[in-house]
C-alpha positions, 0 to 999 in steps of 0.5 A: 218738606214735612215728614210724618210723626212716625218718621221723626220717632224713628229719627230720634230713636236711631240717633239716640241708639247710635249715641249709646251703642258700643263701638268696637274700639271702645269695647276693646279699650274697656276689655284691655283696661280691665285686663279681661283680654290680652294681645292674643284674644283682642283680634278674636274679639274684633273679628267676632264683632265684625262677623256679627255686623256682616251677618246682621244685614242679611238676617235683619233685612229678611227678618224685617220683611217676614215679621215687620220692620217695627217688630224687628227693631223693637224686639232687638232692644230688650236683647241689647239691654240684656247684652249690655248688662251682661258685660258688667258681670262677665269675665270669662273669655268664651262668654266675652267672645259670644257677647262681642258677636252678639254686640256686632249683630245688634249694632247693625240689625236695625239698619235694613229694617229702618230703611224698610220702615222709611219706605212705608212711612213716606211716599216713594217719591220722597224716599231718598230725601227722607233717607238723607234726613234719617242719615243726618240723625245717624251721623249726629249720634255716631259723632257724639258716641266716641266723645261720650264713650271716651269720657265714660271710659275714663270716668267710670267704665261700667257707665258705658254699658248702662248708657247703652242699655238706657239708650236701647230701651228708649229706642224701643219705647219710641218705636212702640209709638209707631202703628203695629206692622201689618206683616205676620208670620204664617203660624202653620209653617213648620220650623224647617219651612220657615228656615227654608223661606228665610234662606230663599228670601236672603238669596233673592236679591242675588238672583238679579244680574243688575243687583249682583253687579251693583253689590260687587261694585258697592263692595269694591267702593266700600273697600276704598271708602273704609280706609277712613277707619284704618289706613287714613288715620295711620297715614296722617300719623305717618305725616307727623300729625298729632291725634288731635289733628287727625281728629280735627280732619275726621270731624270735618267729615262728620260736620260736612255730612250733616250739613250736606246730606239733606241737599244730596237728593236735590242734586241727584233729582234730575240725573239718571239712576246710574249717574249719581252712583258713578259720580259718588264713586269718582269723588270718593276715589279722587278724595282718597287719591288726593291723600297721596299729595297731602302732607299737612292738615289743610291738605288732608281737609281738602281731600276729606271734603272731596270724598265726603261729597261722594259719601253724601251723594252715595248714601241716599241714591244707593238706597233708592237704587236698591229700593226701586228694584225690590218687590213689594214687601221685600225692601228690607231684604234688598237693603240688607244685601247692600249692607252685607256688601258694605260691611263685608268690605270692612273685613277686607278693605281695611286690613288690605290697605294697611298691608299695602301701605306697610309693604309699598308706602302710603303713596302707593296705597292712595294711588291704588285706591284712586285707580280702583275707585275710578274703575268702580265709577266706570262700572256703575255707569255701565250698569245701564247696559245690563238686562233688567236695569230698568226697575219694574213699574212702581206699585200704586201708592198706599191710600191715606188709610193704608200708609203708616201714620201716627196721629 
């Protein structure tokens, strides 16, 4: 399958952006290494970063549908460059907290806009396949980022922000190569009515019973999956594994995701919409549940491969499920609601897992997430019984003159 040049510009820009963008772990390491924060303010920095990420899904999606996804992404990059450079000159804790909030927002504001761009760039029938390839680039960038950030932090911490600024600038320049968005904001609208319209747009996906059920189930499944960033490394350390062995297990997920993501749409092609969602939730549940019986590197690798299968099946099919139910011109907004549900789980699932493991042990945690994940799988299968499950008829495909192209 050959995708338009516009898609590959987005693919390269997103991968490059993920390489350079500052992850919260390395932001904290930089601030602590420079003695800019202490043990009391570090949780505040992390929390503000997380709030920025959660809000970005809703705001970024609505903004992309109002002014256009290309404008949203390109417009965010000068702000990212300025934010990165401000870190080099900022020592005030209040200013650092504000920068952390903005950094979290900028780290994810482009994701619903990117989904909206892909929906415009490729025919609807190819959306899930294109989105899978897009996520390959995303995962490559995310895999390289901690390696590069770790080296830069040890060699010259200020380079963290210079690399972020350069990557953001290049991301924006690459997307300037895409044709301009057709969407424009109504100039006669007042500021008050514009805010009111934005709020209505953000709330629109939450008026559908099917989508609300889907978003709740997405939140619960993300609470299971996002143990990968919190309880899973700690659980492996409790089994006596070294940091290098923990990194090896997590690297298996990164490599397997890159290899398997392009295959996921083929697997789901002939399934009813709710089936791959339920299957992915079941695989994620079984993978994390199997950690209860894992006490060695090979055992954790097997568990990781199981939940990775669920992850790669979930990513394109969930995006396709939401896109199928988005009205014309609202794809980014609807995608933003899914990112909101997923990111909100990071603020709940990770801490809850650590608390549960601390109180009752990791075995109890893994069996609990197994039960929760399997219940979510049943919930996805039950979506078919809700009124409005069938998506509305697809709009006619744009003609060759209407579709976004780069010659």
